[in-house]
C-alpha positions as CSV (number, residue, x, y, z in Angstrom):
1,M,0.0,0.0,0.0
2,K,1.3,3.5,-0.9
3,T,2.2,5.7,2.0
4,K,0.2,8.9,2.2
5,V,1.9,12.2,2.1
6,G,0.4,13.2,5.5
7,E,2.0,10.1,7.1
8,L,5.4,10.9,5.6
9,V,5.2,14.5,6.8
10,Q,4.1,13.6,10.3
11,K,6.7,10.9,10.6
12,G,9.5,13.2,9.3
13,R,8.4,16.0,11.5
14,E,8.3,13.8,14.6
15,E,11.7,12.3,13.8
16,Q,13.1,15.8,13.7
17,N,11.4,16.5,17.1
18,L,9.4,19.4,15.6
19,S,5.9,20.4,16.5
20,M,3.5,21.4,13.7
21,R,4.0,25.1,14.8
22,Q,7.7,24.8,14.8
23,L,7.7,23.3,11.3
24,A,5.3,25.9,10.0
25,E,7.5,28.6,11.4
26,L,10.7,27.2,9.9
27,A,9.2,26.5,6.5
28,K,7.3,29.8,6.5
29,V,3.9,28.2,5.8
30,S,0.7,28.2,7.8
31,H,0.2,25.9,10.8
32,S,-3.2,25.0,9.3
33,D,-1.4,23.8,6.0
34,I,0.7,21.4,8.0
35,S,-2.3,20.2,10.1
36,R,-4.4,19.6,7.0
37,I,-1.7,17.7,5.2
38,E,-1.0,15.5,8.2
39,S,-4.7,14.8,8.9
40,G,-5.3,13.8,5.3
41,E,-7.7,16.7,4.8
42,R,-5.4,18.0,2.1
43,E,-4.4,14.8,0.2
44,V,-2.9,16.8,-2.7
45,P,-1.0,19.6,-1.1
46,N,0.5,22.6,-2.9
47,P,3.9,21.6,-4.3
48,K,5.4,24.8,-3.0
49,V,4.4,23.9,0.5
50,L,5.9,20.4,0.1
51,R,9.1,21.9,-1.2
52,K,9.4,24.2,1.8
53,I,8.7,21.6,4.5
54,S,10.8,18.8,2.9
55,K,13.9,20.7,3.9
56,Y,13.1,20.5,7.6
57,I,11.6,17.0,7.9
58,G,14.4,15.0,6.3
59,V,12.1,13.7,3.5
60,N,13.0,14.2,-0.1
61,Y,10.7,16.6,-2.0
62,N,10.3,14.1,-4.8
63,D,9.1,11.4,-2.4
64,L,6.5,13.8,-1.0
65,M,5.4,14.6,-4.5
66,Y,5.0,10.9,-5.3
67,A,3.1,10.2,-2.1
68,S,0.7,13.0,-3.0
69,G,0.2,11.6,-6.5
70,L,1.9,14.6,-8.1
71,G,5.1,12.9,-9.2
72,A,6.6,9.7,-10.5
73,Q,9.0,7.7,-8.4
74,V,11.6,5.6,-10.2
75,S,12.9,3.4,-7.5
76,P,12.3,-0.1,-6.1
77,L,9.0,1.3,-4.8
78,N,7.8,1.6,-8.4
79,P,7.3,-2.0,-9.5
80,Y,6.0,-1.0,-13.0
81,L,9.3,0.5,-14.0
82,I,11.2,-2.4,-12.5
83,E,9.1,-4.8,-14.6
84,H,9.6,-2.7,-17.7
85,Y,13.4,-2.8,-17.4
86,K,13.5,-6.5,-16.5
87,K,11.9,-7.3,-19.8
88,L,14.6,-5.6,-21.9
89,K,17.0,-7.8,-23.9
90,G,19.7,-7.4,-26.5
91,E,19.7,-4.1,-28.3
92,D,16.9,-2.7,-26.2
93,L,18.9,-3.4,-23.1
94,K,22.0,-1.8,-24.6
95,K,20.0,1.3,-25.6
96,A,18.6,1.6,-22.1
97,L,22.0,1.3,-20.5
98,D,23.4,3.9,-22.8
99,S,20.5,6.2,-22.2
100,I,20.7,6.0,-18.4
101,E,24.5,6.5,-18.4
102,S,24.1,9.5,-20.8
103,N,21.4,11.0,-18.6
104,M,23.5,10.6,-15.5
105,N,26.5,12.3,-17.2
106,N,24.3,15.1,-18.5
107,N,22.9,15.6,-15.0
108,E,26.4,15.8,-13.5
109,V,27.4,18.5,-16.0
110,V,24.2,20.5,-15.2
111,I,24.7,20.0,-11.4
112,S,28.3,21.3,-11.7
113,S,27.1,24.3,-13.6
114,L,24.3,25.0,-11.2
115,K,26.5,24.7,-8.2
116,K,28.9,27.3,-9.7
117,S,25.9,29.7,-10.4
118,A,24.6,29.2,-6.9
119,E,28.0,30.1,-5.4
120,E,28.2,33.2,-7.5
121,T,24.7,34.6,-7.1
122,T,23.8,37.1,-4.4
123,D,20.0,36.8,-5.1
124,E,18.7,34.5,-2.3
125,E,15.6,33.6,-4.2
126,K,17.5,32.6,-7.3
127,K,20.0,30.6,-5.1
128,E,17.2,28.7,-3.5
129,V,15.8,27.7,-6.9
130,L,19.2,26.6,-8.1
131,L,19.8,24.5,-4.9
132,D,16.3,22.9,-5.3
133,T,17.1,22.0,-8.9
134,I,20.4,20.5,-7.8
135,E,18.6,18.5,-5.2
136,D,16.2,17.2,-7.8
137,L,18.9,16.3,-10.3
138,E,20.9,14.5,-7.6
139,Y,17.8,12.5,-6.6
140,Q,17.3,11.6,-10.3
141,N,20.9,10.3,-10.4
142,E,20.4,8.2,-7.3
143,T,17.4,6.7,-9.0
144,N,19.4,6.3,-12.2
145,K,22.0,4.4,-10.2
146,E,19.4,1.9,-9.0
147,I,18.2,1.4,-12.6
148,L,21.8,1.1,-13.9
149,E,22.5,-1.6,-11.3
150,L,19.4,-3.6,-12.5
151,L,20.3,-3.1,-16.1
152,N,24.0,-4.2,-15.6
153,S,22.9,-7.3,-13.7
154,L,20.5,-8.1,-16.6
155,A,23.3,-7.5,-19.2
156,I,25.7,-9.8,-17.2
157,K,23.1,-12.5,-17.0
158,E,22.3,-12.2,-20.8
159,F,26.1,-12.4,-21.5
160,R,26.5,-15.5,-19.4
161,D,23.4,-17.2,-20.9
162,G,24.5,-16.4,-24.4
163,K,27.9,-18.1,-24.0
């Protein structure tokens, strides 16, 4: 069963030893927003609110988006993607490996560039957007690493079976 966003928020907040009011103050959102999310009254919260609170509860923004039905999660928690990749063979498997590796390399180039821009900017709002984007790309690369491990194990098995 999929974890609800309110459960994730509450668990993360409690693990950080924060009251709802403390979290609301830190994240600069209303206490009622936190309360409605945790109680399940607001099953699909505003993504901006999720972004703000994710930083203080130790839960990745992308995981909160997935739990609220607003994003896709590409990890072992997403069995559909795992099944898709497990079915790849031959040239399709090679293309998927190349694509994932290329995507990871591209992300690293962008991350490096964004980090430099974040260091150089004095505009705090722009810096926050850059740091959020870096976090998202790093999350994508963590996910890509999981997919790459699966694809590599399939390629090794295919190579062994083909001999």
